[in-house]
Structure formats: C-alpha cells, structure tokens
C-alpha positions as a Markdown table, in Angstrom:
| # | Residue | x | y | z |
|---|---|---|---|---|
| 1 | Unk | -25.5 | -36.8 | -7.7 |
| 2 | Unk | -26.1 | -33.0 | -7.7 |
| 3 | Unk | -23.2 | -31.0 | -6.3 |
| 4 | Unk | -23.9 | -29.3 | -3.0 |
| 5 | Unk | -24.1 | -25.5 | -3.0 |
| 6 | Unk | -21.1 | -24.4 | -0.9 |
| 7 | Unk | -21.0 | -20.6 | -1.2 |
| 8 | Unk | -23.5 | -17.8 | -1.5 |
| 9 | Unk | -22.0 | -14.7 | -2.9 |
| 10 | Unk | -24.0 | -11.6 | -2.0 |
| 11 | Unk | -23.7 | -8.3 | -3.8 |
| 12 | Unk | -25.5 | -5.3 | -2.4 |
| 13 | Unk | -26.1 | -2.8 | -5.2 |
| 14 | Unk | -27.1 | 0.8 | -5.2 |
| 15 | Unk | -26.6 | 2.9 | -8.4 |
| 16 | Unk | -23.8 | 0.7 | -9.7 |
| 17 | Unk | -24.7 | 0.5 | -13.3 |
| 18 | Unk | -21.2 | 1.3 | -14.5 |
| 19 | Unk | -19.5 | -1.4 | -12.5 |
| 20 | Unk | -21.7 | -4.3 | -11.3 |
| 21 | Unk | -21.7 | -6.3 | -14.6 |
| 22 | Unk | -17.9 | -6.4 | -14.6 |
| 23 | Unk | -18.0 | -7.5 | -10.9 |
| 24 | Unk | -20.3 | -10.4 | -11.6 |
| 25 | Unk | -18.4 | -11.5 | -14.8 |
| 26 | Unk | -15.2 | -11.6 | -12.8 |
| 27 | Unk | -16.7 | -13.9 | -10.2 |
| 28 | Unk | -18.2 | -16.2 | -12.8 |
| 29 | Unk | -14.8 | -16.4 | -14.4 |
| 30 | Unk | -13.2 | -17.7 | -11.2 |
| 31 | Unk | -11.2 | -20.9 | -11.1 |
| 32 | Unk | -13.4 | -22.1 | -8.2 |
| 33 | Unk | -14.7 | -25.5 | -9.2 |
| 34 | Unk | -17.5 | -26.0 | -6.7 |
| 35 | Unk | -21.1 | -25.0 | -6.8 |
| 36 | Unk | -22.0 | -21.4 | -5.7 |
| 37 | Unk | -24.7 | -18.9 | -6.2 |
| 38 | Unk | -24.6 | -15.1 | -6.7 |
| 39 | Unk | -27.4 | -13.0 | -5.1 |
| 40 | Unk | -27.7 | -9.4 | -6.1 |
| 41 | Unk | -29.7 | -7.2 | -3.8 |
| 42 | Unk | -30.8 | -4.0 | -5.6 |
| 43 | Unk | -31.3 | -1.5 | -2.8 |
| 44 | Unk | -33.6 | 0.9 | -4.6 |
| 45 | Unk | -31.2 | 1.9 | -7.5 |
| 46 | Unk | -32.4 | 4.7 | -9.7 |
| 47 | Unk | -29.8 | 4.3 | -12.5 |
| 48 | Unk | -31.0 | 1.0 | -14.0 |
| 49 | Unk | -28.2 | -0.9 | -12.3 |
| 50 | Unk | -29.7 | -4.3 | -12.8 |
| 51 | Unk | -30.7 | -3.9 | -16.5 |
| 52 | Unk | -27.2 | -5.1 | -17.6 |
| 53 | Unk | -27.1 | -8.2 | -15.4 |
| 54 | Unk | -30.5 | -9.8 | -16.0 |
| 55 | Unk | -29.1 | -12.2 | -18.6 |
| 56 | Unk | -26.4 | -13.4 | -16.2 |
| 57 | Unk | -26.7 | -16.4 | -13.9 |
| 58 | Unk | -27.6 | -14.5 | -10.7 |
| 59 | Unk | -30.5 | -14.4 | -8.3 |
| 60 | Unk | -31.9 | -10.8 | -8.4 |
| 61 | Unk | -33.7 | -9.3 | -5.4 |
| 62 | Unk | -35.2 | -5.8 | -5.5 |
| 63 | Unk | -36.1 | -3.7 | -2.4 |
| 64 | Unk | -36.7 | -0.1 | -1.6 |
| 65 | Unk | -33.7 | 1.8 | -0.5 |
| 66 | Unk | -32.8 | 0.8 | 3.1 |
| 67 | Unk | -29.0 | 1.0 | 3.2 |
| 68 | Unk | -26.1 | -1.4 | 2.7 |
| 69 | Unk | -26.7 | -3.1 | 6.0 |
| 70 | Unk | -30.3 | -4.0 | 5.2 |
| 71 | Unk | -29.2 | -5.2 | 1.7 |
| 72 | Unk | -26.6 | -7.5 | 3.1 |
| 73 | Unk | -28.9 | -8.9 | 5.7 |
| 74 | Unk | -31.6 | -9.5 | 3.1 |
| 75 | Unk | -29.1 | -11.3 | 0.9 |
| 76 | Unk | -28.1 | -13.5 | 3.8 |
| 77 | Unk | -31.7 | -14.5 | 4.5 |
| 78 | Unk | -32.1 | -15.6 | 0.9 |
| 79 | Unk | -28.7 | -17.4 | 0.9 |
| 80 | Unk | -28.8 | -21.2 | 0.6 |
| 81 | Unk | -25.2 | -22.0 | 1.5 |
| 82 | Unk | -23.6 | -22.3 | 4.9 |
| 83 | Unk | -20.8 | -19.9 | 3.8 |
| 84 | Unk | -21.5 | -16.4 | 2.7 |
| 85 | Unk | -19.3 | -13.9 | 0.9 |
| 86 | Unk | -20.2 | -10.2 | 0.7 |
| 87 | Unk | -18.9 | -8.4 | -2.4 |
| 88 | Unk | -19.0 | -4.7 | -3.2 |
| 89 | Unk | -20.5 | -3.9 | -6.6 |
| 90 | Unk | -17.4 | -2.0 | -7.7 |
| 91 | Unk | -14.6 | -4.6 | -7.4 |
| 92 | Unk | -13.2 | -7.2 | -9.8 |
| 93 | Unk | -12.0 | -10.6 | -8.7 |
| 94 | Unk | -8.8 | -12.3 | -9.9 |
| 95 | Unk | -9.4 | -16.0 | -11.0 |
| 96 | Unk | -8.1 | -17.3 | -7.6 |
| 97 | Unk | -9.9 | -14.8 | -5.3 |
| 98 | Unk | -13.1 | -16.9 | -4.6 |
| 99 | Unk | -11.1 | -20.1 | -4.3 |
| 100 | Unk | -8.7 | -18.7 | -1.7 |
| 101 | Unk | -11.6 | -17.3 | 0.4 |
| 102 | Unk | -13.3 | -20.6 | 0.4 |
| 103 | Unk | -10.2 | -22.5 | 1.4 |
| 104 | Unk | -10.0 | -20.4 | 4.5 |
| 105 | Unk | -13.7 | -20.5 | 5.4 |
| 106 | Unk | -14.1 | -24.3 | 5.2 |
| 107 | Unk | -11.7 | -24.7 | 8.2 |
| 108 | Unk | -13.4 | -25.3 | 11.5 |
| 109 | Unk | -11.4 | -22.6 | 13.4 |
| 110 | Unk | -12.0 | -19.8 | 10.8 |
| 111 | Unk | -15.1 | -17.7 | 11.1 |
| 112 | Unk | -14.3 | -14.7 | 8.9 |
| 113 | Unk | -12.0 | -13.8 | 6.0 |
| 114 | Unk | -11.1 | -10.4 | 4.6 |
| 115 | Unk | -9.3 | -9.5 | 1.4 |
| 116 | Unk | -6.9 | -6.8 | 0.2 |
| 117 | Unk | -7.2 | -4.2 | -2.6 |
| 118 | Unk | -4.6 | -4.4 | -5.4 |
| 119 | Unk | -2.0 | -1.7 | -5.8 |
| 120 | Unk | -3.5 | -1.1 | -9.2 |
| 121 | Unk | -6.9 | 0.5 | -9.3 |
| 122 | Unk | -9.5 | -0.1 | -12.0 |
| 123 | Unk | -9.8 | 3.6 | -12.8 |
| 124 | Unk | -6.7 | 5.6 | -13.7 |
| 125 | Unk | -6.7 | 9.1 | -12.2 |
| 126 | Unk | -4.1 | 10.4 | -9.8 |
| 127 | Unk | -6.4 | 10.2 | -6.8 |
| 128 | Unk | -7.4 | 6.6 | -7.7 |
| 129 | Unk | -3.8 | 5.5 | -7.9 |
| 130 | Unk | -3.1 | 7.3 | -4.6 |
| 131 | Unk | -6.0 | 5.6 | -2.8 |
| 132 | Unk | -5.1 | 2.2 | -4.1 |
| 133 | Unk | -1.5 | 2.5 | -2.8 |
| 134 | Unk | -2.6 | 4.1 | 0.5 |
| 135 | Unk | -5.1 | 1.3 | 1.2 |
| 136 | Unk | -2.5 | -1.3 | 0.2 |
| 137 | Unk | -0.1 | 0.0 | 2.8 |
| 138 | Unk | -2.4 | 1.1 | 5.6 |
| 139 | Unk | -4.7 | -1.9 | 5.8 |
| 140 | Unk | -1.9 | -4.5 | 5.9 |
| 141 | Unk | 1.7 | -3.4 | 5.9 |
| 142 | Unk | 1.3 | -0.6 | 8.3 |
| 143 | Unk | -1.0 | -2.6 | 10.7 |
| 144 | Unk | 1.1 | -5.7 | 11.1 |
| 145 | Unk | 4.7 | -6.4 | 12.1 |
| 146 | Unk | 6.8 | -8.9 | 10.2 |
| 147 | Unk | 6.1 | -11.5 | 12.9 |
| 148 | Unk | 2.3 | -10.8 | 12.9 |
| 149 | Unk | 2.3 | -11.4 | 9.1 |
| 150 | Unk | 3.6 | -14.9 | 9.6 |
| 151 | Unk | 0.2 | -15.9 | 11.2 |
| 152 | Unk | -2.8 | -16.0 | 9.0 |
| 153 | Unk | -5.3 | -15.7 | 11.9 |
| 154 | Unk | -5.6 | -12.1 | 12.9 |
| 155 | Unk | -8.4 | -10.5 | 14.9 |
| 156 | Unk | -8.9 | -7.8 | 12.4 |
| 157 | Unk | -10.3 | -7.0 | 9.0 |
| 158 | Unk | -8.5 | -5.4 | 6.1 |
| 159 | Unk | -10.0 | -3.3 | 3.4 |
| 160 | Unk | -10.7 | -5.3 | 0.3 |
| 161 | Unk | -14.3 | -4.8 | -0.8 |
| 162 | Unk | -15.0 | -8.5 | -0.1 |
| 163 | Unk | -15.4 | -10.5 | 3.1 |
| 164 | Unk | -16.5 | -14.0 | 3.9 |
| 165 | Unk | -18.4 | -15.3 | 7.0 |
| 166 | Unk | -19.7 | -18.6 | 8.3 |
| 167 | Unk | -23.4 | -17.9 | 8.0 |
| 168 | Unk | -24.1 | -19.4 | 11.5 |
| 169 | Unk | -21.7 | -16.9 | 13.1 |
| 170 | Unk | -23.1 | -14.0 | 11.1 |
| 171 | Unk | -26.6 | -14.9 | 12.4 |
| 172 | Unk | -25.5 | -15.4 | 16.0 |
| 173 | Unk | -24.1 | -11.9 | 15.9 |
| 174 | Unk | -27.4 | -10.6 | 14.6 |
| 175 | Unk | -26.1 | -9.4 | 11.2 |
| 176 | Unk | -25.5 | -5.8 | 10.4 |
| 177 | Unk | -27.2 | -3.1 | 12.4 |
| 178 | Unk | -29.7 | -1.7 | 9.9 |
| 179 | Unk | -30.1 | 1.6 | 11.9 |
| 180 | Unk | -26.5 | 2.5 | 10.7 |
| 181 | Unk | -26.7 | 3.8 | 7.2 |
| 182 | Unk | -23.9 | 5.0 | 5.0 |
| 183 | Unk | -20.1 | 5.2 | 5.3 |
| 184 | Unk | -19.7 | 1.5 | 5.9 |
| 185 | Unk | -19.8 | 2.0 | 9.6 |
| 186 | Unk | -22.2 | -0.9 | 9.9 |
| 187 | Unk | -19.3 | -3.2 | 9.0 |
| 188 | Unk | -17.1 | -1.7 | 11.7 |
| 189 | Unk | -19.7 | -2.3 | 14.3 |
| 190 | Unk | -20.2 | -6.0 | 13.4 |
| 191 | Unk | -16.4 | -6.6 | 13.0 |
| 192 | Unk | -15.8 | -5.3 | 16.5 |
| 193 | Unk | -18.2 | -7.8 | 18.0 |
| 194 | Unk | -16.8 | -10.6 | 15.8 |
| 195 | Unk | -13.2 | -9.9 | 16.9 |
| 196 | Unk | -14.1 | -10.5 | 20.6 |
| 197 | Unk | -14.5 | -14.2 | 20.3 |
| 198 | Unk | -14.1 | -15.5 | 16.8 |
| 199 | Unk | -11.1 | -16.2 | 14.6 |
| 200 | Unk | -10.6 | -13.8 | 11.7 |
| 201 | Unk | -8.4 | -14.3 | 8.7 |
| 202 | Unk | -6.8 | -11.1 | 7.2 |
| 203 | Unk | -5.1 | -12.6 | 4.2 |
| 204 | Unk | -2.9 | -10.1 | 2.3 |
| 205 | Unk | -2.5 | -12.6 | -0.5 |
| 206 | Unk | -6.2 | -12.5 | -1.5 |
| 207 | Unk | -6.2 | -9.6 | -3.9 |
| 208 | Unk | -8.9 | -7.9 | -5.9 |
| 209 | Unk | -9.1 | -4.7 | -7.9 |
| 210 | Unk | -11.4 | -1.8 | -7.1 |
| 211 | Unk | -13.0 | 1.3 | -8.7 |
| 212 | Unk | -11.9 | 4.1 | -6.3 |
| 213 | Unk | -14.0 | 7.3 | -5.8 |
| 214 | Unk | -12.9 | 10.6 | -7.3 |
| 215 | Unk | -11.5 | 13.3 | -5.0 |
| 216 | Unk | -14.7 | 15.0 | -3.7 |
| 217 | Unk | -16.6 | 11.8 | -3.1 |
| 218 | Unk | -13.5 | 10.4 | -1.3 |
| 219 | Unk | -13.4 | 13.5 | 0.9 |
| 220 | Unk | -17.1 | 12.9 | 1.8 |
| 221 | Unk | -16.5 | 9.2 | 2.4 |
| 222 | Unk | -13.6 | 9.9 | 4.8 |
| 223 | Unk | -15.5 | 12.6 | 6.6 |
| 224 | Unk | -18.8 | 10.7 | 7.2 |
| 225 | Unk | -17.2 | 7.3 | 7.8 |
| 226 | Unk | -15.0 | 8.8 | 10.6 |
| 227 | Unk | -17.9 | 10.8 | 12.1 |
| 228 | Unk | -20.1 | 7.7 | 12.3 |
| 229 | Unk | -17.3 | 5.4 | 13.4 |
| 230 | Unk | -16.7 | 7.6 | 16.5 |
| 231 | Unk | -20.0 | 6.4 | 17.8 |
| 232 | Unk | -18.8 | 2.8 | 17.7 |
| 233 | Unk | -15.5 | 3.7 | 19.3 |
| 234 | Unk | -17.0 | 5.9 | 22.0 |
| 235 | Unk | -19.4 | 3.2 | 23.0 |
| 236 | Unk | -16.5 | 0.9 | 23.7 |
| 237 | Unk | -17.4 | -1.6 | 21.1 |
| 238 | Unk | -14.5 | -1.0 | 18.7 |
| 239 | Unk | -11.8 | -3.6 | 19.6 |
| 240 | Unk | -9.8 | -3.9 | 16.4 |
| 241 | Unk | -6.1 | -4.0 | 17.5 |
| 242 | Unk | -4.8 | -1.5 | 15.0 |
| 243 | Unk | -7.0 | 1.3 | 16.2 |
| 244 | Unk | -4.4 | 3.0 | 18.4 |
| 245 | Unk | -1.7 | 2.7 | 15.8 |
| 246 | Unk | -3.9 | 4.3 | 13.1 |
| 247 | Unk | -4.9 | 7.1 | 15.5 |
| 248 | Unk | -1.3 | 7.9 | 16.2 |
| 249 | Unk | -0.5 | 7.9 | 12.5 |
| 250 | Unk | -3.1 | 10.5 | 11.6 |
| 251 | Unk | -2.9 | 12.7 | 14.7 |
| 252 | Unk | 0.6 | 13.7 | 14.0 |
| 253 | Unk | -0.6 | 15.8 | 11.0 |
| 254 | Unk | -2.8 | 18.2 | 12.9 |
| 255 | Unk | -0.3 | 18.4 | 15.7 |
| 256 | Unk | 2.3 | 19.6 | 13.2 |
| 257 | Unk | -0.1 | 22.3 | 11.9 |
| 258 | Unk | -1.1 | 23.5 | 15.4 |
| 259 | Unk | 2.6 | 23.8 | 16.4 |
| 260 | Unk | 3.4 | 25.7 | 13.2 |
| 261 | Unk | 0.4 | 28.1 | 13.8 |
| 262 | Unk | 1.7 | 28.8 | 17.3 |
| 263 | Unk | 5.1 | 29.6 | 15.9 |
| 264 | Unk | 3.6 | 32.0 | 13.4 |
| 265 | Unk | 1.6 | 33.7 | 16.2 |
| 266 | Unk | 4.3 | 33.8 | 18.8 |
| 267 | Unk | 7.5 | 33.5 | 16.9 |
| 268 | Unk | 8.7 | 30.9 | 19.5 |
| 269 | Unk | 11.5 | 28.8 | 18.1 |
| 270 | Unk | 10.4 | 25.9 | 20.3 |
| 271 | Unk | 7.1 | 25.8 | 18.5 |
| 272 | Unk | 8.9 | 25.7 | 15.2 |
| 273 | Unk | 11.1 | 22.8 | 16.4 |
| 274 | Unk | 8.0 | 21.0 | 17.7 |
| 275 | Unk | 6.2 | 21.4 | 14.3 |
| 276 | Unk | 9.2 | 20.0 | 12.5 |
| 277 | Unk | 9.5 | 17.1 | 14.9 |
| 278 | Unk | 5.8 | 16.2 | 14.4 |
| 279 | Unk | 6.1 | 16.6 | 10.6 |
| 280 | Unk | 9.2 | 14.5 | 10.3 |
| 281 | Unk | 7.7 | 11.8 | 12.5 |
| 282 | Unk | 4.6 | 11.8 | 10.4 |
| 283 | Unk | 6.6 | 11.5 | 7.2 |
| 284 | Unk | 8.7 | 8.7 | 8.7 |
| 285 | Unk | 5.6 | 6.7 | 9.5 |
| 286 | Unk | 4.4 | 7.1 | 5.9 |
| 287 | Unk | 7.8 | 6.3 | 4.4 |
| 288 | Unk | 6.7 | 2.9 | 3.0 |
| 289 | Unk | 3.8 | 4.6 | 1.1 |
| 290 | Unk | 6.1 | 7.3 | -0.3 |
| 291 | Unk | 8.7 | 4.7 | -1.5 |
| 292 | Unk | 5.9 | 2.6 | -3.1 |
| 293 | Unk | 4.5 | 5.7 | -4.8 |
| 294 | Unk | 7.9 | 6.7 | -6.2 |
| 295 | Unk | 8.7 | 3.2 | -7.4 |
| 296 | Unk | 5.4 | 2.6 | -9.2 |
| 297 | Unk | 4.6 | 6.1 | -10.5 |
| 298 | Unk | 7.8 | 8.2 | -10.3 |
| 299 | Unk | 8.8 | 11.5 | -8.8 |
| 300 | Unk | 5.8 | 13.6 | -9.8 |
| 301 | Unk | 3.4 | 11.1 | -8.3 |
| 302 | Unk | 5.4 | 11.2 | -5.1 |
| 303 | Unk | 5.2 | 15.0 | -5.0 |
| 304 | Unk | 1.4 | 14.6 | -5.4 |
| 305 | Unk | 1.1 | 11.9 | -2.8 |
| 306 | Unk | 2.8 | 13.7 | 0.1 |
| 307 | Unk | 0.4 | 16.7 | 0.4 |
| 308 | Unk | -2.7 | 14.6 | -0.5 |
| 309 | Unk | -1.8 | 12.1 | 2.2 |
| 310 | Unk | -1.2 | 14.9 | 4.7 |
| 311 | Unk | -4.6 | 16.5 | 3.8 |
| 312 | Unk | -6.5 | 13.3 | 4.3 |
| 313 | Unk | -4.8 | 12.6 | 7.6 |
| 314 | Unk | -5.9 | 16.1 | 8.8 |
| 315 | Unk | -9.4 | 15.5 | 7.5 |
| 316 | Unk | -9.7 | 12.2 | 9.4 |
| 317 | Unk | -8.4 | 13.8 | 12.6 |
| 318 | Unk | -10.9 | 16.7 | 12.2 |
| 319 | Unk | -13.8 | 14.4 | 11.6 |
| 320 | Unk | -12.8 | 12.3 | 14.6 |
| 321 | Unk | -12.7 | 15.4 | 16.8 |
| 322 | Unk | -16.1 | 16.5 | 15.6 |
| 323 | Unk | -17.5 | 13.0 | 16.1 |
| 324 | Unk | -16.1 | 12.9 | 19.6 |
| 325 | Unk | -17.6 | 16.3 | 20.5 |
| 326 | Unk | -21.0 | 15.3 | 19.0 |
| 327 | Unk | -21.0 | 12.1 | 21.1 |
| 328 | Unk | -20.1 | 14.0 | 24.3 |
| 329 | Unk | -22.9 | 16.5 | 23.7 |
| 330 | Unk | -25.6 | 13.8 | 23.1 |
C-alpha cells in the first residue's frame, strides 16, 4: 500500500540562489517519517535561484514575477495534500521542525500553526545577531504573559518564516490577497481574518534558523512593511491581540525624543523629566532583550543593541505615522 501524501511544503522563491538549496536540504533531512512533497514556486527570479535545486526531490514551478502572495497561492493550487506548510526560502529547519508542525495540524481543532526564529542567526554580523534576539523576544516573550504561554492555542502568529494551514481553511479565506505586494503585508491581512474564527497555534518550541537581512535592507523592510500594514489596521481588519502592546512599546521612543527636543527649545525642566520618564519606561519594557543580548554576546553587543533598538522603534513609529496620514488623505 502506497503511503498517503500528508503534507505539501510550499516555498515561494525570488532571487534566493544563496539560501534556497540549504532550506530544501534541511527539510529533506527532517525526522518526519510520513510522505510529503516540496513545491518550489520560482516567482520570476533573475539570479538562477533554481539552478542549484533541480537535482533535488522537489516539484518546481516557474512563473513571471507576481509577488509572494501570488507565489504562495499558486503553490497551494498545485498542492496534493490537505495540509500545507509555507516556508521562506532563507530559513533552515531543525530535524524536528516539520514533525512538530504536523503534530499540531492533524488535530481537528487546529487550523493554523506558526513557528519561532532561533536566537542564533545563520549569518553572523552584529545586525543579524540583534535581529535574531529582537524577534525571539518580541514575537513571543513580549507578547504573552506566563499564563498565556501555558496554552498552545493563541489567536496570533509569531515570526518564524514558516507557517502551516489546513488547506480547506486557507481556501475558504480566499488565500493571500495578490494585490498586496512586498513587505509581507499579505500575510498580516490573511492572519487577521483567520484569527476571527479559527484556532491558531503559536508554538514557541518550534524553532528554525534564519538568514536575516543586512542593516539597509532591514531599514527598508521595517519602513515598507509598517507603511503597508497601516492600510490593514486602518480598515479595521487587523485583530491580532498583541497589536496594542506593540504600539505602546515602540511609541515610547519618539515620545522621549519629542520631549527632549521641547526641553532643548524651551529649557523647561518638566520636559526633561518627561523625556527621562519615557526613555526609562522604554528601556524597562525592553529589559528582557537587553539581558539576553548581554548574556549571549557580552557588554559591547549590549552597547550596540540599545541604540539600534531605539532607532528601529523610532523608524517603525515614523512609518506608522506616515501610513496613517496617507490613509487619511486617500
């Protein structure tokens, strides 16, 4: 008797020649003992992304560049299994990653599973190490209280470069909105609809490693993702429960700067006290990240982490402000 295909692993690929082979090999090396397929959707790559994977056991689909949403939807249409797993082309699985995702998805009351980035990035620059630790904290430890962590079902996704769906639910929701291109905002839009009525697993124990972007690409990613995400939030579709907590976290940074500028302009001691209050509140909320940075990388990395973290919080707040203004003017 031929084993039934139980999982379709879909990898959208655009100019990922340097990482996608490693991604696929890590999936093939999983300790998952059931039958699955890997579908790679090459979304108009120009760097020969697929040249290095043609000898691997994957189903390769090529299309003109339409964006990540269209690539994921195309992969789903080609998928043979009832359970689908989307995998970014720059992540690496541990042996247990695929098995743990499957163990959640086969349950009747589970419709979606998200994973968590490792604290150790695949690339080794300061900015890569910072981003790995920041994501590790913000997308799990910062979001959930100790009591919330005790329950595996959470109506939220966490950043991990990989997510699993029941295919039937994905299709009912209409898949990803292909009019949204870039900055991963198409994921935010679908997740918001999913969270309204389906059970979502955010499992902080399903870990995988990631190639994080360099500083300038990371700046662009934060800027554009926040700008586009504001459209989803403003339309009232964004229902993830950690939204308000994250807004509060990042907004303290520009408030501290504004208060400090007022002090410099007016010399008012109250403005200085307000600036210090906002700054200390901001640092207190990020204390877990600072402690983790010090423990893993030492004092110099901590000194690097504090201003970089403050910079990105201001960048996100600024992009959110611009996105809100743009939405109002439309």
